[in-house]
C-alpha positions in Angstrom: 0.0 0.0 0.0 2.8 2.4 0.9 4.6 1.7 -2.4 1.4 2.2 -4.4 0.6 5.5 -2.6 4.1 6.9 -3.2 4.7 5.5 -6.8 4.0 8.8 -8.5 6.5 10.6 -6.3 9.1 7.9 -7.0 8.6 8.3 -10.7 8.9 12.1 -10.5 12.1 11.8 -8.4 13.7 9.4 -10.9 12.7 11.5 -13.9 14.1 14.7 -12.3 17.4 13.0 -11.4 17.8 11.5 -15.0 17.0 14.8 -16.8 19.2 17.1 -14.7 22.5 18.4 -16.1 21.9 17.5 -19.8 23.7 20.0 -22.0 21.5 19.2 -24.9 18.3 19.9 -23.1 16.9 23.4 -23.4 16.0 25.1 -20.1 12.5 25.6 -21.5 11.8 21.9 -21.4 13.0 21.3 -17.9 10.5 21.3 -15.0 11.8 22.8 -11.8 9.3 21.7 -9.2 7.5 18.5 -8.2 4.1 20.0 -9.2 5.3 21.1 -12.6 6.5 17.6 -13.3 3.3 16.2 -12.0 1.2 18.4 -14.3 3.5 17.6 -17.3 2.9 13.9 -16.8 -0.8 14.3 -16.6 -0.9 16.6 -19.6 1.2 14.4 -21.9 0.4 10.8 -20.9 -2.6 10.9 -18.6 -3.1 9.4 -15.1 -1.7 6.0 -16.1 1.7 7.7 -16.7 2.0 8.3 -12.9 2.3 4.6 -12.3 4.9 3.7 -14.9 7.2 1.2 -13.3 4.9 0.3 -10.5 5.1 -3.4 -11.1 8.9 -3.7 -10.6 8.5 -1.2 -7.7 6.2 -3.7 -5.9 8.5 -6.6 -6.8 11.3 -4.6 -5.3 9.7 -3.3 -2.1 7.5 -6.2 -1.0 10.3 -8.9 -1.0 12.7 -6.3 0.4 10.5 -5.9 3.5 10.0 -9.6 3.9 13.7 -10.4 3.6 14.7 -7.4 5.7 12.5 -8.3 8.7 13.4 -12.0 8.5 17.1 -11.4 8.7 16.7 -8.5 11.2 15.0 -10.7 13.7 17.4 -13.6 13.2 20.5 -11.4 13.6 19.0 -9.6 16.6 18.1 -12.8 18.3 21.6 -14.1 17.6 23.1 -11.1 19.4 20.6 -11.2 22.3 20.5 -15.0 22.9 23.6 -17.0 22.2 22.5 -20.6 22.8 25.6 -22.4 21.6 25.7 -25.0 24.3 28.8 -24.3 26.4 29.6 -22.2 29.5 31.6 -19.5 27.8 29.9 -16.3 28.8 31.7 -14.3 26.1 29.2 -15.8 23.5 29.5 -17.4 20.2 30.7 -14.2 18.5 33.1 -13.2 21.3 31.0 -10.1 21.9 31.8 -9.6 25.6 29.6 -6.9 27.2 28.0 -6.1 23.8 26.3 -9.5 23.7 22.9 -10.0 25.4 24.0 -13.2 27.1 26.6 -11.2 29.1 23.8 -9.4 31.0 21.4 -12.3 31.2 24.0 -14.6 32.8 24.5 -11.9 35.5 20.8 -11.3 36.0 20.9 -7.8 34.5 18.7 -6.1 32.0 20.3 -5.3 28.7 21.0 -1.6 28.6 19.1 0.5 26.0 22.4 1.5 24.3 23.3 -2.2 23.8 19.9 -3.0 22.4 20.2 0.0 20.0 23.6 -1.3 19.0 22.2 -4.8 18.3 19.4 -3.1 16.2 22.0 -1.0 14.3 24.2 -3.9 13.4 21.3 -6.2 12.6 19.6 -3.5 10.6 22.7 -2.8 8.5 23.3 -6.5 7.8 19.6 -7.3 7.0 19.3 -4.2 4.8 22.4 -5.1 2.8 21.1 -8.6 2.1 17.6 -7.4 1.2 19.1 -4.8 -1.1 21.3 -7.3 -2.9 18.3 -9.6 -3.5 16.1 -6.9 -4.9 18.5 -4.8 -7.0 17.4 -6.5 -10.3 13.9 -5.1 -9.8 15.3 -1.7 -8.9 17.3 -1.7 -12.2 14.2 -2.5 -14.2 12.1 0.1 -12.4 14.7 2.8 -12.9 15.3 2.1 -16.6 11.6 2.1 -17.4 11.0 5.4 -15.7 14.2 7.0 -17.2 13.4 5.8 -20.8 10.1 7.7 -20.7 11.7 10.8 -19.2 14.5 10.9 -21.7 12.2 10.2 -24.7 9.8 12.9 -23.7 12.4 15.5 -23.0 14.4 14.7 -26.2 11.2 15.0 -28.3 10.4 18.4 -26.8 14.0 19.6 -27.3 14.0 18.5 -30.9 10.8 20.4 -31.6 12.2 23.6 -30.1 15.6 23.2 -32.0 13.8 22.7 -35.3 12.5 26.3 -35.0 16.0 27.7 -34.6 18.4 28.6 -37.4 21.6 27.7 -35.6 23.8 26.3 -38.3 25.2 23.0 -39.5 26.5 21.8 -36.1 23.2 22.3 -34.3 21.3 20.6 -37.2 23.5 17.6 -36.8 22.8 17.5 -33.1 19.1 17.8 -33.8 19.2 14.8 -36.2 21.1 12.7 -33.6 18.6 13.7 -30.9 15.7 12.7 -33.2 17.1 9.3 -33.7 17.8 9.0 -29.9 14.2 10.0 -29.3 12.8 7.4 -31.6 14.9 4.7 -30.1 13.8 5.6 -26.6 10.1 5.6 -27.7 10.6 2.1 -29.2 12.4 0.9 -26.0 9.7 2.3 -23.8 6.9 0.5 -25.7 9.0 -2.7 -26.0 9.7 -2.7 -22.3 6.1 -2.2 -21.4 5.0 -5.1 -23.6 7.6 -7.4 -22.1 6.7 -6.9 -18.5 9.1 -6.9 -15.5 10.5 -10.4 -15.9 10.7 -10.0 -19.7 12.7 -6.9 -19.2 15.0 -8.7 -16.9 15.5 -11.4 -19.5 16.3 -8.7 -22.1 18.9 -7.2 -19.9 20.6 -10.6 -19.3 20.7 -11.2 -23.1 22.2 -7.8 -23.8 24.4 -7.2 -20.8 24.8 -10.5 -19.1 23.5 -11.4 -15.6 25.8 -8.7 -14.2 23.6 -6.1 -15.9 20.8 -6.9 -13.4 23.1 -5.8 -10.5 24.4 -2.6 -11.9 24.7 -0.1 -9.0 24.2 -2.8 -6.4 27.2 -1.8 -4.3 26.1 1.8 -4.2 22.6 0.8 -3.3 23.8 -1.5 -0.5 26.0 1.3 0.8 23.0 3.6 0.8 20.4 1.2 2.2 22.5 -0.4 5.0 23.1 2.7 7.1 19.5 3.9 6.4 18.0 0.7 7.7 20.5 0.6 10.6 19.8 4.2 11.7 16.0 3.8 11.4 15.7 0.6 13.4 18.2 1.5 16.1 16.5 4.9 16.7 13.2 3.2 16.8 14.3 0.6 19.4 16.2 3.2 21.5 13.2 5.5 21.5 10.8 2.7 22.3 12.9 1.6 25.2 13.6 5.1 26.6 10.1 6.6 26.1 7.9 3.5 26.2 7.1 3.8 29.9 6.4 7.5 29.6 4.1 7.2 26.6 
């Protein structure tokens, strides 16, 4: 539900990021605000254009949440309860006073800071795993949305440049952009007809299986601390303010 509700905003964010900084794009074709981009999508392609790429978005977000919470709980339980069958109080991972068993063996409650640390480490690890598993769907989603943004922008740019008498160099650029626009339009319709898994197969055929994990390291580096900070702040706040609230 959250992914469906925010799908238009995700599309606009991707389009704005993909169109920024292009030297061949006229400033008159660039939208500067979220509402301008929203109106442009409605005006040119209708309401359905707001949900371009929603299928791979759901394939990315739903499994991500399932994988994230599964591994989060496993890692957190492993840090809090080290049942490895011997009497070594240092724990299976040699955590010392960072492990939950250190306090349980001494009849003490685990401090909020240690619980937050468990959540931070578990969240980072679980987020990295979930990101690695779902990156192929993120690649498909991003490419679908960027193809439409590039094709639409290039078409508008070509129309504007066709009205200017700028000389041979600019005419050559205009011709190249026109070809690029047509290719993008064909790719956009081709991708839509293929569907999410068809697009993934196309990427594997053209770029190999590694093409499905382009940008995976960067995504993991981004997702891991985000998940870690979110869950650790939540657990720390729940422990500190739970009795008050």
